[in-house]
Each structure stands twice: as C-alpha cells, then as structure tokens.
N, C-alpha and C positions, 0 to 999 in steps of 0.2 A: 312489520311482521307481527302476526297474532301470537298470543301466548302458546297455543299448540304448536305454532311454527317454530318458536324459540325452543320449545321442549324437544321437538324432533331434531333440530340442529344440534343441540347439546348432546342428545342421545347418540346421534351419528358421530360426533367428535369423540365422545367417550369410547364408542365401539372401535373407531379407527385407532385410538390411542392404545387400547388393549391389544388389538391385532398387531400393531407395530411393535409393541413391547413384549409380545408373547415369546417366552424363551423356547428355543429349539436348538437341537444339535445340528451339525452340518448336514447330516443325511436328511433329517426332517425338513430343514430349510430347502434343500435341493428338491426333494419330492414336492414341496409346496410351490416352488418357483416354476417348475417345468410346465404344469397346466396353466399357470398364470401367464407365462410367456406365450403359450399356445393360444390362449384367449386373446392376448394382445395382437398376435400375428393375424388371427382370423378377423378381429375387429378392424385392424388396419386395412385389410383388403376391402372389407365391406364399407369402410368409411369413404371410399372412392365411388361407391355405387349411388344409385338414385334414391333408394328406400332407406329411411332411418339413418342417413349418413351422419347427422349430428349426434345421434345417440351412440353410434359406434365410435365416433370421434371422442366423446366423453369417456367411453369405456377404456380406450387406449390411454388417455391422459390420467384417469383415476388409477387404473391398475398399475401403470408405469410409475406413477407417483408413489404408490404404496410400496412397490419393490425397492425404489430408491430410498424411501424413508426407513425401511427395514435394514437396508445396507448401512445407512448413516448411523442408525442407532447401534447396530452391531459394532461398527468401527469405533464409535465413541465409548462403548462400554467395555470392549474386550481387547482392543488392539493398540491402545495409546500408552505404550510403555517403552522405555529404552534402556539399553545396557549402560548408558553414560548420559550425563547432562547434555552433551552435544547431540547424541543420538535422539534424546527426547525432544530437543528443539527441532531436529529434522522431522521427527514423527508428527509433531504438532503443526509444523509448517505445511506438510503434505495434507494433513487432515483439514487445515484451514483452507487450503486451495480447493479441496474437494467440497467443503461446505459452501464456498463461494460459487463454484460451478453448479452445485445443486440449487442454490438460490436463484441463479440466472436461469437455470432449467425450469424451475417452478414458475418464476415470473414470466418467462417466455410462454409457457403453457397457458397461463392465465390470460396474457395479452392476446394470444392467437387462438383462443378457444373457438371463436366464431368470426373470422375475418369478414368485414362488411364490404359488399359490392354495391356501390351506389348506382342508381339509374343514370344513363347518359343523357343529360338534358341538352336542350338547344334553345337558342333565342326564339326560333320560329314557333316553339311550343308554349311560349309565355302567353298568359291571358291577353286578350285584345286590349289595347290602350295602356299596356304596361310602360312605365317610364324607364328609359334606359339611363343608368348613371354615366357620368363622364369618367373617362379612364385616362390615367397618366401611366405610360410605360417608362420605367426607370432602369437604365442599364449602367450600373457602376463600373468604372474602369480605372485601372492603375497603371499598368505597364504593358498592356496587350498590343499586339501588332495591329496597325490600322486596317489591314486587309481582313483580319479576323473580325474586327468590329464592324466593318462594312457589311459582311454577310449577315451578322445579327441584326443590324439596323435595317437592312433591306427586308429581311424576313419580318421584322416587327411592323414595317410599313404595310406589308401585304396581309396582315391579320384582318379577317372579315369582321367588321363591327359597324352597324348603322348609326351608332351614337357618336358623341364627341370623343375623339381619340387624339392624344398628344404623346409624342415620343421624345425622351430626353436621354442624352448621353451625359453621364455624370463623370467628368474627367478629374480624377484625383492625382494624375501624373502631371498636370499642368496648372496646379494651384499657384496663387500669388506667392506663397511661401517657397515653392520650388523654383519658380521663375526668378525670384529675388534672392536666392541663397548666395552665400559668399563664394562657393566654388563656381568659377566662371564657366567651366566646361559643362558641369551639371545644369547650371542655370540656362545655358544656351540650349542644351538638349531638351529641357522642360519647355522652353519657349517654342522650339521647333515642333515639339509634340502638340502643344496647344494650338498652334497655327494650322498644323496639318489636320487635326481633328475638327477644328472650326470650319475649315474648308470642306471637309468630308460632310459635316452636318448640313452646311449650306447647300452643297450639291444634292444631297438626298432629301432636303426639305424637313429635317428634324431639328430639335433644339439642343444646343450645346450649353452645359452648365459646368462651372468649376466653382471653387470657393477660396476664401482667403488662406486658410491654414489646413493642414492634414491632421485633424484631430478626431480621435475615436474611430479611426479606420473606416470600414464599410458602413457601420451604423451612423457615424458622423456625416459621411458623404450623403447617405440617403436622407438623414434628418435635415441637412442643409437644403436639399432639393425639396423636401416637404414644405419648407418655409417659402419657397419661390414658385410653387405650383398650386393648383386648386382642384384637381380631379377628385371625384368622390371615391374612386377605386384606384389602387396603386398596384401595378404589375411590376414585379421585381424579376429581372433577368440578369444572370451573370454575363460577362462580356462574351463568353464562348457558348452561351446557351441560345440556340436558334429555335424560335417558336414556329409551329405549323400554322396554317391559315385559320384553323378552327379553334385555336386556343381560347380566345375570348368567347366564342360561341358556346363552348362547353363549360366555361367557368362562371361567367357573369350571371347566368340565370339563378344560381344559388343565392346570390346577394339580392336579386330582385324578389325572390320568393320568401326569403327568410331574413328578417331585419336584424336578428341577433347573430348572424354569421360574420365573424371577423376575418376568416381566412379560408381560401380554397387552395389547397396544395395539390400539385400534380407530380408525377415521377420525374426524376432526372435520368434520362435515357442517354447512354454514352455511345458515341459512334466509333470509338476506337478502343482497343484493349488497354487495360492498365498494364504497368510494366511487368508485373508478375506473370500475367497471361501472355503478354507479347514475348517475354524473354524465355519462359519455360513451358507453360501449358500449351500455348499456341492453339487455343480452342475457342477463339472469339465467335466463330460462326456456328459452333456446335454445342457449346456448353453455356449454362447461365452465367451472366455477368456477376462479379463479386458484390455489386450493390443491389442485385435483383431481390435478394432475400429481404432487405429492408423496405424497398419501394413496392414490392409486389405482395409481401406478406405482413411484415411488421406494421407498416403504416395503415394497412387495412384493418389489422387487429386493433391498433390504437383507435382507429376511427369508430369501431364498434363500441368502445368505451368512452367516446367523446374526447379523446386525447391525442389525435393526430396533430403533429406540430409543424411549424414553419421550418423549411429547410434552406432558406436563404436565397432561393431562386425558383423559377418555374411556378410561381405562386401569385395569387391576387389577395390584397389586403384592403379592408375598408378604412379609409382615412379617419373617419370619425372615431372609430374604436382605437386606432393607433394613437391618435391625438390624446386620448384619455390617459395614456401611460407615458406621455411626453415624447412620443416618437418611438423609433426603434431603440430598444433598450441597449445599453452599452456597458453595463457593469461587468459583464463577462465577455470573452472573445467569441462566443457563439450567440451573437445578437439575435439570431433567428429563433432558436429554441427558447431563449430567455424571454423574448417578446411574446411568444405563444403562451408560455407559462404564466406571464402576468395577466394576459387577457383571458385565459381559461380561469384563472383565479377570480376574475370579475364576473364570471358566469356566462361569458360569450362562447359561441360555438365555432368549431372548425369543421371543415369538410375535406375529405380526401377523394379526388377523382382519379381512379386507377386507369388512366389512359396515357400512354407516352405521347406528349404533344410538345416536348422541348428536347432538342438534341444537343448534347454538350460534349465536352472533351474530358476524358480521364487524364490524370497526370501521365506524362510521357516517360519520365525517368523515375527510378526508385527513390532518389532523393526528394523529388517533388511529391511523390506518393507519401513518403514518411512525413514531410512537412505538413501536408494536409491532414493526415491522421493524428499527428501530435496536437494540432490545433483543435481538432474535434475532441480529442481526449481531454485536453486541458480545459476547454470551455464547458464540457458537460460536468466535469468534476467541480469546476467553479460553481455551477448551478447547484450541485449537491451541497457544497459547503456554505454558499452565500444565501441561497434561496430556501434550502431545506424542504424540498417538495413533499417529503413524507409527513410533514406536519403543517403544511401551508393552508391557511384558511381560505375557503372559497372553492377548493377542489373537492370533488367527490372521491371516495376511497378508490374506485377503479382508476380515476385519473391520476391519483397519487401513485398507485402501483404501476401505471403505464409510464409515467415519468421516471419512477425509480428503476424500472426495467431498462429504459433507454440509457439512463445515466450509469447505472451499476455495470452495464456491459463494458464500459471503458476502463474498468479496473482489471480487465482480463490479463494485462501484461504480467502482473504479479503471480497469478496462478499458473500462467503458461511457463514462466521462468522456473517455478517450482517443479512443474512436471518435466521440464528439460533436465534439471540438475539432480533430481531425487534418485534416479537410477545410478548416477555416477557416485552419489554419496554412499550408496550401498556397495557398488562394485569396486570402487577405488579405496574408499576409507572404511568400509565395513560397518557403516551406520545402519541400525535396524530401523529403516524408514517405514516398513510395512510388516507388522508382526502378525502373521497368519500362516496357517498350514495350507498346503495345496488343496485339501478337501474343503476348507473354509472358503477359499477363494472361488472354487467351483460352485459353491453353494450360495455365496453372497455377492462376490465381486463380478463374476461373469454374468449372472442374471441382471445385475444393475447396469452393466455396460450395454447388454443387448436391449434392455428396456429403453435406455436412453437413446440408442440408435433408432429404435422403432418410432419413438415419439418425434425425433428429429426428422425422420423420413415422412411421417404424417404431416408435420407442420411445414416443412421446408423442402420436401423431396424434389419439387420441380424447379426450385430456385437456388438451391445450394447443394451441390453434390458432396457425398461423403469424402472426408479427408481434406477437402479444400479449405475449410475453416481453419484446420490445424496449421496448414501451410501459411495462410495469410496472417494468422495470429503470431506464429513464430517469427515471421519476417518483420512484424511491427513491435513485438513485445519489448525488446531491449531499449529501443529509443522512446517508445511511449511510456515505459516505466519511469525513465528519468524525467520526462516531461510532467508526468502526474506527481512525482515526488516534489518537484518544484512548486506545484500548485498546493500540495498538502502543507508545505512549509510556509508559503506566502500566497494565499488565494487570489490576491489582487495584482500579483506581479506579472503574469503572462501578458504579452502584447500580440496583437494580430499580425500574422505573417501571411502574405499573399501566396497562394499556390501558383508556381510557375506553370504556364501553358504554352503550347506551340513550340516546345523545344525540339531541336534536331540533333542528330549525332552523325558525324561523317564516317566514323569507324566503330567497330565493336570495342567496348571499353568496360572494364570492371568498375562497378560502383564504388565511390570513395567510402561508402558505409559498410564495406565487406569485412573489415578486419575482425569485429566481434564474432562473426559467424565462423571465421577460420578457427578461432580459439575453441568455440563450442564443438566444431566438427572434429578437431584433433582430440579433445577431451572424450568425445564419444568413441573414437577409435581406441583410445587408451582404455576406456571402459570395457571394450571387448577383450582386450588382453588380460585385464584383471579378472574378468568373468571366467575366462578359460583357466586361469590360475585357481580360482575358487572352486570350480568344478572338480579339479584334480585334487586339491588339498583339503577341501571341506565337504566330505561326502554326506554328512548329516543335513546340510543345507542346500543340497543340489536342486531340490524342487523349487525353493525360493529363488535360487540363482538363475535357473532356467526361465522363470517368470520375469525376473528383472532384465535378463538378457533380451527377452522378447520385447519388453518395454523399450529398452535401449535401441533395439533394431528399428522399432517404429520411429523413434527420434532420429536415428541415423538417416533413414530415408527421407524424413521431413527436411532435415538439414541439407541433404544432398539436393533436394529440390530447391531449397533456398539458395544454395550456392549457384545453381544453374540460373535462377532468376536474377542473380546479382550481376550477370554478364549482360550489360546493356547492349542490345542489338542495334546495329546501324540503322538510322532513320533519317533520311534526307527529305522526305516529303513533309511539308509543313501543314498540309491539309489532309487529314485522314479520309479514306474512302470507305463507304459502307458497302457490304455485299448486297447485290440486288439480283433478281431473277425476272427480267422484263425484256420485251421485244421492242425494237425500234427500227428505223430505216435511215440509211445513209443516202443523202441526196447530193449527187455530184454536181459540179458546175454546169454540166451539159443537161441537167434535169433527170438523169437516170437514178433509179432507186435501187438500193442494195439492202436486202433484209439483214438484220444483225441482232445479236443478243447482248444485253448489258450485263456485265459481271460485277463491277463495283463502280461507285459513283460519289462525287462530291461537287461542290459548286465550281471547282476549278477544272475538273476533268472527269474522264470516264474510261474504263477499260472494257472493251467489247470484243466479240467474236463474229467473224463472217464465214459462213459455210461455203459460199460461192468462191472457190479458189481463184478462178479467172478474174472475177470482179475485184476480189481482195487484192490481187497483185497490182491493180491499177492505182491503189492507194499507197503510194510511197511516202516515206517520211517527208514532212513538209507539205503534203497535200492538204488542200482546204476543202471543206464540204459543210453541209448543214445536217445536223442530227434531228430527224423528225420523230417525235414521240408524243403520246398523249399525256398531258400533265393533269393529274387528278386534282391537284390543289387549285388550278385555274379553271378546271372544267373545260379545257379545250386543248387542241394540238398545238405544240410549240415547235419552232424550227430554230435550233441553236447553232450558231456559227462555230466551227471547230477546226482544229488543225491536227494532223497525225504527227505524233512525236516519236513513237516507236512502233515497230512491226515485227511479229514473230513469224517464222516459217512454219510449214506444216499445215495440217487440216484439222480443225478449222484454223483460219488465220486470226491471230490475236493482234489487236491494235490498242496502243496507248494514245489517248486523245486528250488534247487540251482545249477547253472552251475559250472562245474569243469574246471577252466581255467588254468590248470597246464602245458599246452604246448603253444607255440607261435601260432600254427595253431588254437587250440581251442579258445584261447583268441581273435584272429583276427576274427574268424567266429562268435563268440557270439556278438561281437561289430557290425559286418556287418549285422547280422540277426536282432539285436535289433534296430539299428539306421541307417542302410545304405540306406533305401528305402524311398524316399520322398513321394511316393504314399500313404504310410500308414499315414503319417502326413496329407496329403491333404484329404484323406478319413475321418479321424477323425475330421478335421476342418470343412469340409462341413456338416458332420453329426450333428454338434451342431450349425450350422448357420441357425437357423430358427427364424423368427420374431414372437413375441407375442404381443398382444394388451396391452394397459395400464391397462385394467381391469384384464387381466390374470396376469400381473406383480404385481398388487396390491394384488390380492388373494395369489399369490406365496409368496410375502414378508410377508404378514400378517400371513401365515401359518408357515413360516420358523423362524420368530424372537423369538418365545416363548421358544422353547426347549433350544437353546443356552443361552438365557438370564437366564433361571432357573438353568441351569448347572453352569453358571457364579455365580449366587447368592448362589448356594449350595457350590461352592468352597470357597466363602467368609466366609460362616457360618462355614464350616469345619475348615478353618484357624483360625477363632475366637475361636472355641471350643478348638482347639489344643493349642492356646495361653493361654487360661484360665487354661487348664490342666497343662501346663508347669509352669505357675505361682504358682499353688497350690503345685506342687512338690517342687519348690524352697522354698515356704513358709514353 
C-alpha cells in the first residue's frame, strides 16, 4: 500500500472511531439509528439484485457493523455496574458473552464478504496430453455395518476416471491388536469382522488393509495406509460417504492445472435428517440442513481468502504435500483441519468445489449428534491452544482470521449458557444483569438486534433460517461446554471418539441426555412466576421486568423445542431414503408396463405411486417385477429387480418396494441409480434453499414445538405409570 493509501486508511479509522464514540442521548441515538436501519434494509434487498450487488453487500456489513460498535461502546461505558459484587459478576459475564458474539459476528462478516464460486471443471476440458495422476481411494472404517460399507465401496468402484484408480478399505475394527486382545468374545468378534470385510473386498475387487495396532485413531489409520500405497492423489471417504460417478472428474483437474494445490474439498451432503430435525422440526424436505450454512456459505467464504480447509471426508489430497508434514496430523482430534492448517502455513493452496458429490449420513440419535459435536469443539479448541493460528508464521492475515473464525465459533457454549441463565438471575435473584432504561434499549439494543438479523439474513438467509441456530446451540451448549473446559484444562487429553452411524430405534424413547434440559425448563417456568411477582411489587422497574420476561419467553420456547427434539422417534429403517420426484415404469413378469412415480429412494428400496388403480391392484405384497428407469449416472436405462413389501389402498396406490440385489450387476445398478447422480442432490438442495422472514420463522417455531413437547411429556407419564405398575406387581 502506498503512503497516500495508508493515510486514507488511518483517516478512515479515525473518522470511524469518532463516529462510534460520539456521545448522544437516547433520543439522538434512536433518530440516527432509524435511517441507518432503513439504509441497511434497502441495501439488503438490492444485494440480491444483479447490479452493484457487491457494493450493496458491503453497505449492509459496514452500516450494521457501525450500529453494533455503537451498541458495544454504549454498553461498556454506561451500563456495566451492579448493586452488589455478585450482580457485577453477572453484568460482566453477560457483557463478555455479548463481546464474544459480536466478535464471531464481525469475523463471520469478514469471512463471508464475498463467497467464491469456482468454475466446474472436468477432465475432458484439460489440455490435450495432460498426464492424469494415479488415485488411491481410502475408506477408513471402525465399527460400521458391512452392508453400509458395501454401498460406499460399490459407488467408489463406479467413479469415472480414465487414469489409475485403486480403492482401499482401511479396517480399524479388525486390527491385530483387536483380534489378539485378552477378551475372547471381543477378539472373536474382531476376527469375524476382519474375515467378513476381507471377503467383501475380494468379491468387489477392492483392497483390504488393516494394521497392527489402533493408534492415533483415524489419522493413524490413514497414515498406515499411506505407507502401503503409492497413488499421487488420496481420496478420503468416510465409511458412510457415498460418492457420485463424477466426483473425480470434477476434483482431479484442479491438481493437474495447479501444482501448488494440496486439497480439493467438496460438501458433505446428508441424505437423512439429523435428530433435532427428525424429532422436532420434521422439515428435511423443505428447510435447509443444519450443515448447509457451513458447506454452502462459510467454506466458500474461506475459499475466497485461501483458507477453506479439509473436513475429513469428501476430499482429495496430494500425497506429496501430505508427506511433507509427516502424513495426516494427529496432535489434535480434528486431524483434518489441523493438516490443512499445517499445509496452508507452508504456502500451499486449497480449493473448495461447491457441488454435492458425496452423500453421507447424519447422526441418527441425539447422543450420537452430541458425541460428534463435542469432538469437533474439542479438536478446534485444541488447534487454538496448540497451534495458535492468530500468530502462525506462513499464514496470511485473512487466512489467520479465517481459521480464527472457524475455531472461535466452537466457544459458543459459554455465551449461550449465559444468555439462558441471565434472565433467571434477574427474575429470581434480582441481579442487575442489564442496567438500562427502556428508552436506551429502544435506542441502542433494538437497532443492534435488527442490524444483526439483517446481516445474518444477507450472509446465510438461504442456508440457515432464523431461530434455528439458537435451537441447535442450546441443545449442544451444556455438553460442549464441559468438553471444551476439559481441553482448556489439558489440551492434549481428549481422545478421538467415533460417531455412531446406522443406529435404529424400535420405539419412541427419551434421550438419556435429557435431564439437564428438564432443570433449565423448570427454572424458566419459575422465572415467569418471579417475574409476575416483580411486576406487582416493584412498579419502578416494570419496564425492565417486561423486557427480561420477553427474553425469558424466547428461552422458554427454545427449551420447549429442545425437549421435543429429545424424544427420539422410532426408526427401524437402517438405510434412509431420499425424497425424489422422478418417473419410472414397473415391468411385470408378463412384460406389461405400468407407469409410476418415485417418491423416495435408497440402494435398498423405493417408495412409489401408481395412478392406474386396476394395474396397481395386481401388485400384491410379495409380487416381483422390474423397475425400469433412466439412470443418469450410467447414461442408460436400468432394469432393477424388485419385490413389493407393502401396499396402501386408495388412489393413487402407494407401494413400498425392496430391491433384489442378488447379482453383482443388480447391486451395482441400484447403487448407481440411488446415489450416482449429483444433479439429484443439487436439485434437492436448491429446492429447500429458500429464505424466510423472522416473523415466518417465529410462527413456524411456535407451531412446531407443541406436539413434540406433549409427545415427550406423554412418554414420561407412560414410563411413570409403567414403573408404578411394576412396583405393585413386585409388592
């Protein structure tokens, strides 16, 4: 930057400082805030247009940031006092939580200022004579069901790639250590697993690898495989992550064209709802997935700054670069982000290709969900403490800020807990957690909240609906806080815990992690009672009491949703099915064709509808037929043998169908038909990527929370009655 450039920057910063610190009374601040919010609202609408969208995007971020800074300065200068030492502690804790949230807010705005959309490359577009690198596909496994692994392996075999391609199943559940352990039953189980997977790999024509000992978890498993393979590129796929046929076609070109690229990461697209969605929201087909914000916005934002990082699966790595850092890093339990951090520090580049080409499984139970998120939280905080990305040599300032944003997010449990208990501290114990008049809150607090919402809508409106972040954070915060505290005490203590996948439930059941939420829910109800008392007995503080009661009401509805999500819904199907909107034809044994519509689909079966009632009635349970449909992944029509398992009456007739995968061809074609085409995932993703207003989100949440909550309550009461009956029988 030239001297005039530095002078302009310094002048701008000084002007901003003066504007932020300019003293105003509540009325003046309110008068200034209203037109600024109007400008933000106008710029937010224009930012979705075609002309000067980036300029309007910057206006929203800058004006919103200014309003938030004004709010934080006012809070810090005029509201941080308490009537007692304990009240002062509560005041400072709340302000600290607000400062943290504002920091994440500003870092998020920086990271996502201009999300990058890469061109979609193809091997066919490479210059003539380009040499294609050899590729090793590595699928680490620990305790997954062989049927799940078979689907992933079959899909990996069908990836289109004209170069050398080798596929490896890395079995950490059948290691020498496990086969030779002292417990005879466990040793036998490990040996059976090893033999079963060896036979599976032989049948599919892929390579089986295990190792002597289970050391350094997934990173150690991959590093052992690196020592026994030679491919120039390494594809890492989790055991439940099924690739589409064009995965290599869209990722390998980046390595051919750019020698300094160490990573091409693609999104993790989930074909089933997470437990919060399945148990409470039930919006898998109509609302964005919980991880869409990260994979469709944040990773693209990080990519703009050269900081998109490895997410453990659905990615390709260059072996030569990974070898420079001694293989997959294992100092932390998030070996993926840690490895990317080390290679970014060496000046190598990462690429993010924003196209869903790998279909995976979200955790099925709330316990599994929490285990996964606790591991992520612990691993990212480990990187913060052990790697210190804010001062790491070799990283650019934007890269440091990008890593800091991704890591600091995982400290949210502490601020979320503070936001949950602060209203109770005022209502129940009378602590002055927020010292401001109603006029001051209208002038400073409300504009800050509105500005924050407008920015969140700008950055993430299509991938994260309002109020959903609060629900997901509340459901994680209690457990993740304890996990992070353990890391803060001893950064090297956490160990890698595998996320359970493919779990089933025979009946509805309350999560074993529900107890802390009961306590919070009861305390929130008690807060309402004390709030009513304060309204009656303390007329001078009624304005503040009404504000805090509103805050407590927000927490109440969030906890109501949390309790509903803690009722684990019955799930007997081991293979989730994705909604589809496609036509096909049923071909009966006599050669007749019956048109049908596919409603949902997996490699094991399909649900479909038949409009022809007369023809549909000929398809009784147990009937066998072939499902004829065009398979885009294979570029041809397939005829899949199938059997009717269930049939519904009415018009149209609904059929539950199971595929018969008793031949190699049938098994390969069902996997290709169900999972091989990324266009299906892209269509589904775009279909549910629609923004809604805060009002719409509030109405939706209000309407959704009641039924799951009462189902949860009914389950408790049935359990209590069952316990009483059992006691009487014993008596």
